[in-house]
Structures are given as C-alpha cells and as structure tokens.
Steps between C-alpha positions, in 0.01 A plus 500: 500500500390791708264762360538862609182703557508865585254612772256790423406709809152680471401757756144634535637844589849657494386768756304403807406667828697370807290228671310401176577165341605464139455189303794333335482225233786301378489310164735367244543625151241248381239679731487199743464587865799420731398336821742526786699790373652718769432877493772699696459863587759610759456256786139400394457164334176365356432180299280480199186269501387256226386798286853663529349780728580650834444830682769723657432789737769765564487672850750781425519745196776483248607313189495123538672257262305180445680193381326171391713177540418135446729210580606293206374152443678212319342614172447872538695791626346841557654837437397760772298805423490838684285805507478831696209610725445831670324488838361843574408655830129500573298794383383739772207621297256379757630756759426865499798725421684665794495877515823682523543843643273711716126435486298722268243736648 
C-alpha cells in the first residue's frame, strides 16, 4: 500500500532583491525534511540537501512560481507544493539622485 504525503514548501522571504539568494525548505506534513526534492522556478532547477534545503537566486525581476516535487517510491507518493516569490529590482539608494531641469544659481 502506497502512502501519500503532501509536500510543504517554506521560503525564507517572499520578496527578494534580484541577485540575492533565498533559502527554500521542503518538508512533509510530519515536519520531516525531504532530501532530493526538485525546486522549479521557470527554467531554474535546484535539488534539496539532506536537511531539505536549497538556495535559489533570481537574476531578473518579476513574480516567480516555485514548485516543489519529489519522485514517488514504492511506498510513498508525494503531492507537489507551490508558492509565489517576487524578485524586485535592486535599489538605487546608494546613488545620488539626478537633477532635472536647468541648474540652480
């Protein structure tokens, strides 16, 4: 008899600057980490380690759907989980603002 376990996808941040990694954790409903789960986000694919964790970095802004999947075994089948992440453009706070219009005297 095969047992069905839903995957749970935990994300460190649901908004992240472009170029900065986010940590993803995959576990089952019993809070056990899932090793070898594949996290898909567009064309990106990462595999979780023994602790059920991996990092994903987005290089372009926008909303990204993350999907966690794990192949079934003889005894267990896993239901995929999904979540949404927003990759935001990098802040330009480190630069001085540009002046517009004629110079002041």
